[in-house]
C-alpha positions in Angstrom: 72.0 124.3 89.7 75.7 124.5 90.5 75.7 128.2 89.4 72.7 129.0 91.7 74.4 127.3 94.7 77.2 129.7 94.2 74.9 132.7 94.6 72.3 131.6 97.1 71.7 129.4 100.2 69.8 126.2 99.9 67.1 124.6 102.1 66.3 120.9 101.3 62.9 119.7 102.5 61.2 116.4 101.6 64.1 115.0 99.6 66.2 112.0 100.6 69.3 112.6 98.5 69.1 109.3 96.6 69.7 110.7 93.1 73.4 110.4 92.2 73.1 113.3 89.6 71.6 115.7 92.1 74.1 114.8 94.9 77.0 115.1 92.4 75.8 118.6 91.5 75.7 119.7 95.1 79.1 118.2 95.8 80.5 120.0 92.8 79.0 123.3 94.0 81.1 123.0 97.2 84.3 123.1 95.0 83.4 126.7 93.8 84.5 129.7 95.8 81.8 131.2 98.0 79.4 128.3 97.6 76.1 128.5 99.6 76.7 132.1 100.9 73.4 131.9 102.9 74.0 128.4 104.2 73.0 124.8 103.5 70.1 123.4 105.6 68.9 119.8 105.1 65.6 119.1 106.8 64.8 115.5 107.7 62.2 113.6 109.6 63.4 113.1 113.2 62.5 109.4 113.1 64.3 108.8 109.8 68.1 109.3 109.8 69.6 111.0 106.7 71.6 109.0 104.2 75.4 108.7 104.7 76.0 110.7 101.5 73.8 113.6 102.8 75.6 113.5 106.2 79.0 113.6 104.3 77.8 116.6 102.2 76.9 118.6 105.3 80.3 117.7 107.0 82.3 118.7 103.9 80.3 122.0 103.7 81.0 122.8 107.4 84.7 122.1 106.9 84.6 124.5 103.9 83.2 127.3 106.1 79.6 127.0 105.0 76.9 127.3 107.6 75.6 123.8 107.0 73.2 121.9 109.3 71.0 118.8 109.5 67.7 120.0 110.9 65.3 117.4 112.4 61.6 118.1 111.9 58.3 116.2 112.4 56.2 117.1 109.3 56.3 119.7 106.5 53.2 121.4 107.8 54.8 121.8 111.2 57.9 123.2 109.7 55.9 125.8 107.7 54.0 126.7 110.9 57.3 127.3 112.7 58.6 129.4 109.9 55.4 131.5 109.9 56.0 132.4 113.5 59.2 134.1 112.5 57.6 136.2 109.7 56.6 139.6 110.8 54.0 142.0 109.2 52.3 139.4 107.1 49.6 141.3 105.0 46.1 140.7 106.3 45.0 139.4 102.9 47.8 136.8 102.9 47.2 135.7 106.4 43.5 135.4 105.7 44.2 133.0 102.8 46.6 131.0 105.0 44.1 130.7 107.8 41.2 129.9 105.5 39.8 126.4 105.6 36.9 125.1 103.6 34.3 123.9 106.1 32.7 120.6 105.3 31.2 120.0 108.7 28.6 121.5 111.0 27.1 120.6 114.3 24.0 118.4 114.2 21.8 118.1 117.3 21.1 114.6 118.6 17.5 113.8 117.8 15.1 112.4 120.4 14.3 108.7 120.3 12.2 107.8 117.3 13.3 110.9 115.4 12.6 111.3 111.7 16.1 111.1 110.2 18.7 108.3 110.4 21.8 108.7 112.6 25.0 106.8 112.1 27.0 106.2 115.3 30.7 106.8 115.1 33.6 105.4 117.1 34.7 108.7 118.8 34.4 110.1 122.3 34.9 113.8 123.0 37.9 114.9 125.0 36.4 117.7 127.1 39.6 118.4 129.0 43.2 117.9 128.0 46.5 119.1 129.5 47.1 122.8 129.2 50.9 122.7 129.8 53.8 120.4 130.0 57.4 120.6 131.3 60.0 122.2 129.0 63.7 121.5 129.4 66.3 123.2 127.3 69.6 121.3 127.4 72.4 120.0 125.2 70.8 116.7 124.2 70.2 115.8 120.5 67.0 114.9 118.7 64.0 112.8 119.4 65.9 109.5 119.3 68.5 110.7 121.7 65.8 111.9 124.1 64.0 108.6 124.0 67.3 106.7 124.5 68.2 108.8 127.5 64.8 108.0 129.1 65.2 104.3 128.4 68.7 104.1 129.6 67.8 105.8 132.9 64.7 103.6 133.1 62.8 106.8 133.9 59.0 107.0 134.3 58.4 109.8 131.8 56.4 110.7 128.7 58.7 112.8 126.5 58.8 114.6 123.1 61.3 116.7 121.3 60.8 120.1 119.6 63.1 122.9 118.7 62.0 124.8 121.8 63.3 122.0 124.0 62.4 118.6 125.5 58.7 118.4 126.4 57.8 116.1 129.2 55.1 114.8 131.6 56.2 113.3 134.9 57.8 114.2 138.2 60.3 117.1 138.4 62.8 114.8 140.1 62.7 112.2 137.3 63.0 114.9 134.6 66.1 116.4 136.3 67.6 113.0 136.9 67.5 112.2 133.1 68.5 115.5 131.6 70.9 117.0 134.2 73.9 115.2 132.5 73.1 117.2 129.4 73.5 120.6 131.0 70.0 121.9 131.7 69.8 125.6 130.7 66.0 126.2 131.2 63.5 124.3 133.3 60.0 125.8 132.9 56.6 125.2 131.4 55.3 125.3 127.9 51.7 125.7 126.7 50.4 122.7 125.0 49.8 124.3 121.6 46.4 123.2 120.5 46.9 124.0 116.8 49.5 121.3 116.6 46.9 118.7 117.7 45.4 119.1 114.2 48.2 117.0 112.9 47.9 113.3 113.7 51.7 112.8 113.6 52.8 115.9 115.7 54.9 115.6 118.8 52.1 116.9 121.0 49.5 114.4 119.5 51.9 111.5 120.2 52.5 112.6 123.8 48.7 112.9 124.4 48.2 109.4 122.9 50.9 107.9 125.1 49.5 109.7 128.2 46.0 108.4 127.4 47.2 104.9 126.9 49.2 105.0 130.2 46.2 106.6 132.0 43.9 103.8 131.0 46.4 101.0 131.8 46.9 102.6 135.2 43.2 102.9 136.1 41.4 100.1 134.1 41.8 96.3 133.8 43.9 96.7 130.6 47.6 97.0 129.8 49.3 99.3 127.4 50.9 98.1 124.1 52.9 100.8 122.3 54.6 99.7 119.1 56.9 102.4 117.9 57.6 102.9 114.2 57.1 105.6 111.6 53.4 105.3 112.5 53.4 104.4 116.2 50.4 102.4 117.4 48.9 103.0 120.8 46.7 100.1 122.0 45.1 99.0 125.2 44.7 95.2 125.7 42.3 93.3 128.0 44.5 92.1 130.9 44.2 88.3 131.0 45.1 88.3 134.7 42.0 90.5 135.4 39.6 88.9 133.0 36.9 88.6 135.7 37.0 92.3 136.5 33.4 93.7 136.5 34.4 96.4 134.0 35.1 93.7 131.4 31.7 92.1 131.9 30.1 93.8 128.9 33.1 92.8 126.8 32.8 89.2 128.0 29.1 89.1 127.0 29.9 90.5 123.6 32.8 88.2 122.7 32.5 85.4 125.3 36.2 85.2 125.9 38.5 88.2 126.3 41.9 86.5 126.2 43.5 83.2 125.6 46.0 81.3 123.5 45.9 80.9 119.7 45.0 77.2 119.0 48.0 75.0 118.2 50.5 77.6 119.3 51.8 79.1 122.5 50.9 82.7 121.4 48.8 84.8 123.7 45.9 86.8 122.3 43.5 89.3 123.8 40.7 91.7 122.8 42.1 95.1 122.3 41.3 98.6 121.1 43.6 100.9 119.2 43.6 104.6 120.3 43.8 107.5 117.9 43.1 111.2 118.1 41.3 113.4 115.6 40.7 117.1 115.7 37.4 118.1 114.2 34.9 121.0 114.8 37.4 122.7 117.1 37.7 119.9 119.5 39.7 116.7 120.0 38.1 113.3 119.7 39.4 110.0 121.1 38.9 107.3 118.5 38.3 103.7 119.6 39.2 101.0 117.0 38.4 97.6 118.5 40.6 94.8 117.2 42.5 91.7 118.4 46.0 91.8 119.9 48.2 88.8 119.2 51.7 88.2 120.6 54.5 88.7 118.1 56.5 85.8 116.8 59.3 85.0 114.3 57.8 81.5 113.7 56.1 81.7 110.3 53.9 78.7 110.9 52.6 80.2 114.2 52.3 83.6 112.6 50.0 82.1 109.8 47.9 80.3 112.4 47.5 83.5 114.5 46.6 85.5 111.4 43.9 83.0 110.4 42.6 82.9 114.0 42.3 86.7 114.1 40.5 86.8 110.7 38.0 84.2 111.7 37.3 85.9 115.1 36.8 89.3 113.6 34.9 88.3 110.4 31.7 87.4 112.2 31.4 90.9 113.8 28.7 92.6 111.7 26.8 95.7 112.7 25.1 94.4 115.9 28.2 92.5 117.1 30.5 95.5 116.3 28.2 97.9 118.1 28.2 95.6 121.2 32.0 95.4 121.2 32.2 99.2 120.8 29.7 99.7 123.6 31.8 97.4 125.9 35.0 99.3 125.2 33.3 102.6 125.9 32.3 101.2 129.3 35.9 100.2 130.0 37.3 103.6 129.0 34.7 105.4 131.0 35.0 103.1 134.0 31.3 102.5 134.0 30.6 106.2 134.7 29.0 108.9 132.8 32.3 110.6 132.1 35.9 109.7 132.9 38.6 111.7 134.6 42.0 110.1 134.1 45.6 111.0 135.0 48.8 109.5 133.5 50.8 109.6 136.8 48.4 110.6 139.6 50.9 113.3 140.8 50.2 115.7 143.7 50.5 119.5 143.3 54.1 120.6 143.0 55.4 117.1 142.4 55.6 117.6 138.7 53.4 118.0 135.6 50.8 115.4 135.1 48.7 114.7 132.0 45.0 114.8 133.0 42.0 114.2 130.8 38.2 114.2 130.9 36.4 112.0 128.4 32.8 112.6 127.5 30.3 109.7 127.4 28.4 110.3 124.2 30.0 108.9 121.0 29.9 111.1 117.9 27.3 110.7 115.3 26.5 111.7 111.7 23.1 112.9 110.6 21.7 112.1 107.2 18.9 113.9 105.3 15.5 112.4 105.0 14.4 111.1 101.5 13.2 113.8 99.2 9.6 113.1 98.1 10.5 113.5 94.4 13.8 111.6 94.6 12.6 108.3 96.1 14.9 106.8 98.7 18.1 108.5 97.7 19.7 110.5 100.5 23.1 112.1 101.2 25.1 113.0 104.3 24.2 116.6 105.1 25.6 117.5 108.5 28.1 116.0 110.9 29.4 116.5 114.3 32.5 114.5 113.5 34.5 113.4 110.5 33.8 110.1 108.6 36.9 110.2 106.4 38.8 107.0 105.9 41.3 106.3 108.7 39.5 108.8 111.0 36.1 108.5 112.7 34.2 105.4 111.5 30.6 104.3 111.6 
């Protein structure tokens, strides 16, 4: 390995640097003349800072004259997609293999009432319109964390993401310039919202759309937004206790009786909630609704246990009919009681900035199942879908 590092460059992807033997080899390679002649590039997830030993290795390599860099990325798939953009003249046969996907899904028409085959309802609504562009700012700011910190410190009303092409943002032009002007803005233009990146649930673009949808609903419905940032950020809308009598929450009140309150024997607030996710299937984006219960966070272990037991007991009784009624109620909230919903994250006027606007369809996804075969008794299998039923995605 040390010998190879003296002849070639090195790109490290998907490795933390925790093995002492490997790190010692890389450090020893730096002691040889002409080490890493094509550079040393250490790729790391933007939300997970590299280990101190890795940072030290990159700094030592830079001082030794090596082109050494820490490169923040979102996912391996996105990195490979970015690399492919730079490759010219890919043979058609190779590109065909790269683009090939085994199709497991096909469209299934909704049967008329009383149809012959069973249909499983899923928890997804189609997004028939999503933002086509966002603001792009090229400036001297660092990675995703630095971008979020700058927005928080400025108390700016923005939705932001970070890619190699620049900072991506929704919001007013004035707010965007106020936050990023101290970082020497080079370019202030628009960028297409690249739909192929929406296939990845943890892409920058998917996260921005989820945040914009959460904000849109909290702005126009009797709910409030709860975004808990971590490696797997959760986007949730929670029934607003102060607006519990709003007519839009009537169906939810009928389904669960009480939409918010306090956990018994504690001071912790609770409320009916629904987690939002996005899934890309059949060349379209779906909004997934996962009804649940939101409970205020606490460091008190006794209160935490009481809250957990309260949540378990409240959710355990929701079998098929009850769960369907709760899903119906949340669909009504999301759609605003209309046939389809048009939402905007900011409600900006033309020329004021770049808004995130959505149209949500009213019919939830479904899965068709084959009728029983006359020679096979009651056995049946899922044959066609208009949405995915994989674990963690769309659910019946």
